[in-house]
C-alpha positions in Angstrom: -97.3 60.3 175.6 -96.3 63.0 173.5 -94.9 62.7 169.8 -91.4 61.9 170.9 -92.3 59.1 173.4 -94.6 57.4 170.9 -91.9 57.6 168.2 -89.5 56.2 170.9 -92.0 53.2 171.5 -92.7 52.5 168.1 -88.5 52.4 166.8 -87.6 50.5 170.0 -90.2 48.2 169.6 -90.2 47.1 166.0 -88.0 44.0 165.7 -84.9 44.0 163.4 -81.3 42.2 164.8 -78.5 42.5 162.0 -79.7 41.0 159.1 -83.3 41.2 159.5 -83.7 45.1 159.7 -87.0 45.0 156.3 -89.5 45.7 159.7 -87.4 48.6 160.9 -86.9 49.9 157.6 -90.8 50.0 156.9 -91.2 52.3 159.8 -88.7 54.7 159.1 -89.5 54.7 155.6 -92.9 55.6 156.5 -91.4 58.9 158.5 -89.1 59.9 156.1 -92.1 60.1 153.0 -93.0 63.4 154.3 -90.1 64.9 154.3 -87.4 63.2 152.3 -86.8 61.3 148.9 -86.2 57.8 149.1 -83.6 55.3 148.3 -82.2 52.4 149.6 -79.1 50.4 148.5 -78.9 46.7 147.8 -77.8 45.8 151.0 -80.6 47.0 152.6 -79.8 50.7 154.2 -82.4 53.1 153.4 -81.4 56.1 152.5 -83.9 59.6 152.9 -81.9 62.7 150.5 -83.7 66.5 151.7 -82.1 69.4 149.4 -81.2 72.2 150.7 -80.0 75.4 148.8 -77.6 73.9 147.0 -76.8 70.2 145.6 -73.4 70.1 148.2 -72.1 69.5 149.8 -73.5 66.4 151.0 -74.2 65.9 154.6 -74.4 62.0 155.3 -76.3 61.3 158.7 -75.8 57.8 159.5 -77.5 55.5 162.4 -77.9 52.2 162.4 -81.3 49.9 162.4 -80.1 47.1 163.5 -80.0 45.6 167.1 -78.1 42.9 169.2 -80.0 39.1 169.1 -79.5 36.3 167.9 -80.3 33.9 165.4 -81.5 29.9 165.3 -78.7 27.9 164.7 -79.5 23.8 165.7 -82.6 22.1 167.1 -82.0 19.6 169.5 -84.1 16.3 169.1 -85.6 17.2 172.9 -87.0 20.4 171.8 -84.2 22.9 172.5 -82.8 25.6 170.5 -79.3 26.7 170.2 -78.5 30.1 169.0 -75.5 31.9 167.5 -75.5 36.0 168.8 -75.6 38.8 166.2 -73.6 41.6 167.5 -72.1 41.6 170.6 -73.6 40.1 174.0 -71.8 39.7 177.4 -72.5 36.4 178.6 -73.4 37.7 182.2 -76.8 39.4 180.5 -78.0 36.9 178.8 -79.6 34.2 180.9 -83.0 33.8 182.2 -84.7 36.6 179.5 -87.2 36.4 177.9 -87.3 36.5 173.8 -89.4 36.1 170.2 -88.4 33.8 167.7 -89.4 35.7 164.5 -91.0 32.6 162.4 -93.1 32.1 159.2 -96.1 31.1 161.1 -95.5 34.3 163.4 -93.7 35.0 167.1 -92.9 32.2 169.1 -91.9 33.0 172.8 -89.1 31.7 174.5 -86.6 32.2 177.5 -82.8 31.6 177.8 -81.9 29.0 179.8 -78.5 26.5 181.0 -78.1 23.7 183.7 -79.3 24.9 186.9 -76.7 25.8 189.8 -78.2 23.2 191.6 -77.1 20.3 189.4 -73.3 21.6 189.3 -70.4 20.8 191.1 -69.2 23.8 193.2 -66.4 24.5 191.4 -68.4 25.0 188.2 -71.4 27.1 189.6 -68.5 29.7 190.4 -68.0 29.8 186.5 -69.5 32.2 184.0 -72.4 30.2 181.8 -70.9 30.9 178.7 -73.2 31.3 175.2 -72.3 28.3 173.8 -73.8 26.4 176.7 -77.0 27.8 176.8 -79.9 27.1 174.9 -83.8 28.5 173.8 -86.5 26.9 175.9 -90.1 27.6 173.9 -91.8 24.8 176.1 -91.4 22.2 173.8 -89.9 18.4 174.2 -89.3 17.4 170.7 -87.8 18.6 167.9 -90.9 17.9 165.6 -93.1 20.4 168.1 -90.5 22.8 167.3 -90.8 22.6 164.2 -94.4 22.6 163.9 -94.5 25.9 165.7 -92.8 27.3 162.2 -89.1 27.9 164.1 -86.5 27.2 161.1 -82.6 27.7 161.1 -81.9 30.7 160.6 -84.7 32.1 162.1 -84.1 36.0 164.2 -84.3 35.8 167.6 -85.3 39.4 169.8 -84.9 40.3 173.2 -88.4 41.1 174.5 -88.3 44.6 176.5 -91.6 46.7 176.5 -90.8 50.5 175.7 -91.1 51.9 179.2 -91.5 55.7 181.0 -89.3 55.1 184.4 -90.7 56.8 187.5 -88.2 60.0 187.4 -90.2 61.1 184.2 -87.8 61.9 182.0 -86.1 58.4 181.7 -86.6 55.8 179.4 -86.2 51.9 179.4 -86.2 50.1 176.3 -84.0 47.7 173.8 -82.6 48.8 170.7 -81.8 52.4 171.7 -78.2 51.4 170.0 -79.0 52.3 167.6 -82.6 52.9 167.2 -82.0 56.3 168.9 -79.4 57.5 166.1 -82.0 56.7 163.4 -85.0 59.0 165.3 -82.3 61.8 165.1 -81.8 61.8 161.8 -85.6 61.5 161.3 -86.5 64.4 163.7 -83.4 66.2 162.2 -84.8 66.1 158.5 -88.5 67.1 160.2 -86.9 70.2 161.7 -84.9 71.4 158.8 -88.1 70.8 156.4 -88.6 74.6 157.9 -85.4 75.9 157.7 -83.1 77.0 155.1 -79.6 74.8 154.9 -76.7 75.2 152.4 -76.1 71.3 151.7 -77.9 68.3 150.8 -78.4 66.3 154.0 -78.8 62.4 153.6 -80.6 60.7 156.4 -79.5 57.0 156.3 -80.6 53.6 158.5 -77.8 51.5 157.7 -77.7 47.2 158.0 -75.6 45.1 160.0 -73.6 47.7 162.1 -73.5 45.2 164.9 -71.5 42.8 162.5 -69.1 44.6 160.8 -70.5 47.8 160.0 -71.3 46.3 156.4 -74.4 48.5 155.9 -72.5 51.7 156.3 -69.8 50.7 153.4 -72.9 50.1 150.9 -74.7 53.0 151.7 -71.5 55.6 152.3 -70.9 54.2 148.4 -74.6 55.6 147.1 -73.9 59.0 148.5 -70.1 59.5 148.5 -70.5 62.4 151.0 -68.2 65.5 151.4 -69.0 65.4 155.6 -70.5 62.8 157.6 -72.0 62.7 161.2 -72.7 59.5 162.6 -75.4 59.1 165.5 -74.8 56.7 168.3 -75.5 55.9 171.6 -72.6 56.2 174.0 -71.5 54.5 177.4 -73.1 55.9 180.5 -70.3 55.7 183.0 -72.2 57.1 186.1 -73.5 53.5 187.5 -72.1 51.2 190.2 -68.4 50.3 189.4 -66.8 52.1 186.8 -64.0 54.8 187.2 -64.6 58.2 185.9 -61.4 57.1 184.1 -63.1 54.8 181.9 -66.0 56.8 181.5 -66.9 60.2 182.3 -69.8 60.3 180.6 -73.3 60.8 183.0 -76.9 60.8 182.2 -78.7 64.0 181.8 -75.5 65.9 181.2 -75.6 66.1 177.4 -74.8 64.6 174.2 -71.1 63.7 173.9 -68.4 63.8 171.3 -66.4 60.8 170.3 -62.3 62.2 170.8 -61.7 58.6 169.7 -62.6 55.0 169.6 -60.6 51.9 167.9 -61.1 52.5 164.4 -61.6 56.3 164.2 -60.3 60.0 165.2 -62.4 61.9 163.9 -61.8 65.0 161.6 -60.5 67.6 164.0 -61.4 70.9 162.3 -65.3 69.2 162.2 -64.8 68.0 165.9 -64.1 71.2 166.6 -66.7 72.8 165.0 -69.1 70.6 166.8 -67.7 72.1 170.1 -68.0 75.8 169.0 -71.3 75.4 168.1 -72.2 73.9 171.3 -70.5 76.5 172.7 -72.4 79.3 170.7 -76.2 77.6 171.7 -74.9 77.4 175.5 -75.6 73.2 174.5 -73.8 70.9 176.9 -71.8 68.6 175.3 -69.5 65.8 177.4 -66.6 64.4 175.5 -65.8 60.1 175.1 -63.0 58.1 174.1 -63.6 54.2 173.6 -60.7 52.1 172.9 -62.7 48.7 172.7 -65.5 49.7 170.5 -66.7 51.5 167.1 -69.3 52.7 164.9 -70.4 53.0 161.5 -67.8 55.9 161.1 -65.0 53.2 160.8 -66.3 52.4 157.1 -67.4 55.9 156.3 -64.7 57.9 157.1 -62.1 55.9 154.6 -64.0 55.8 151.8 -62.9 57.0 148.4 -60.4 59.7 149.4 -61.5 60.0 152.7 -64.7 61.7 154.4 -64.7 64.1 157.3 -66.6 62.3 160.2 -67.3 62.7 163.4 -69.6 60.6 166.0 -72.4 62.7 168.2 -73.6 60.4 171.3 -76.7 60.1 173.4 -75.5 58.6 176.5 -76.7 54.8 177.4 -77.0 53.1 180.3 -76.4 49.2 179.9 -76.2 48.8 176.1 -75.6 45.5 174.1 -78.4 43.9 176.6 -82.1 43.3 176.5 -83.0 46.8 177.8 -80.8 50.2 178.3 -82.2 53.7 179.7 -81.6 56.9 178.5 -82.5 60.7 179.4 -85.1 63.1 177.4 -82.7 66.0 178.4 -79.6 64.4 176.3 -81.3 63.6 173.3 -83.1 66.6 172.7 -79.8 68.5 173.4 -78.3 66.2 170.5 -81.1 67.0 168.4 -80.4 70.7 168.4 -76.8 70.5 168.2 -77.3 68.7 165.0 -79.6 70.5 163.7 -77.8 73.4 164.4 -74.6 71.9 163.3 -75.8 71.3 159.6 -77.0 74.3 158.8 -73.3 75.7 159.2 -72.2 72.9 156.9 -71.9 74.9 153.5 -69.4 74.2 151.0 -66.3 76.5 152.2 -67.0 75.6 155.7 -66.8 71.7 154.5 -63.7 72.4 152.0 -62.2 73.7 155.1 -61.9 70.2 156.8 -59.3 69.1 154.5 -57.9 72.1 153.7 
């Protein structure tokens, strides 16, 4: 593994569902310490500041630390665990998957289960199993056994999915790309900027609780009060069976994406155009995306105070909001190159021009 793959592995395998991001924050802190002054807001978002040749404009790079997962909500008398989802889960991807419950006594492995099809009536067997009818089985036969393992109500539940280099060599499978990939991008951008002259102050921010309402974006943007923001995210790759090009034209290996529209934000148009021209000048591939059914931390950040010019740059990812996703190394590298080249252009007159 090279250094990038090791960073991918470290930050995707560390657990951190919404509201329980402390281990992710600790890992990010270790990487930020050599390149930034570190702060933290009271909700738990971590902020790394790297000053360039000027105190302003303040450039916010936001990637959320949390991943989708679950939380223990009930322990039945016969030893099964009910849960509530943290983030958006599609019922089809949830059954028969390994999970780990993070308890006061250590990790407790388990499996998501439901009533087997052999015992269902034919019409019932055709129906989708809903989350409310699922449970987690840790091999216990009583509530006392579950509690003896250290499991308590409110404990976080993490998908089990180790980082894996896939056979083609440039594609990787792991959990939590959404959005550890954004966190990795701002860490690596700050590392590169340390050796460059940049006419601004750059804030790399690992936000909390994005998957349950973009809550860390609201508190961290208040702390920073940025002049411009770049949201670093994954994007939905549409190059899989069943997706039409008009639904998603984003493909793995064809470059990062620029989000033109989502359910809660339209990007600043002049900043959007600067992203496009920067990609063209540097011969970097760029795809274009719209997302009618979702949003990002940009939904909170762009409405802060009197408004913040904001744009979303994404890395195409297959199978997001499931136990594992797949990315392409070239898309990540091109996103990082584009990000750094964009930041060094963000001087005072340029940023002022976004809202002139």
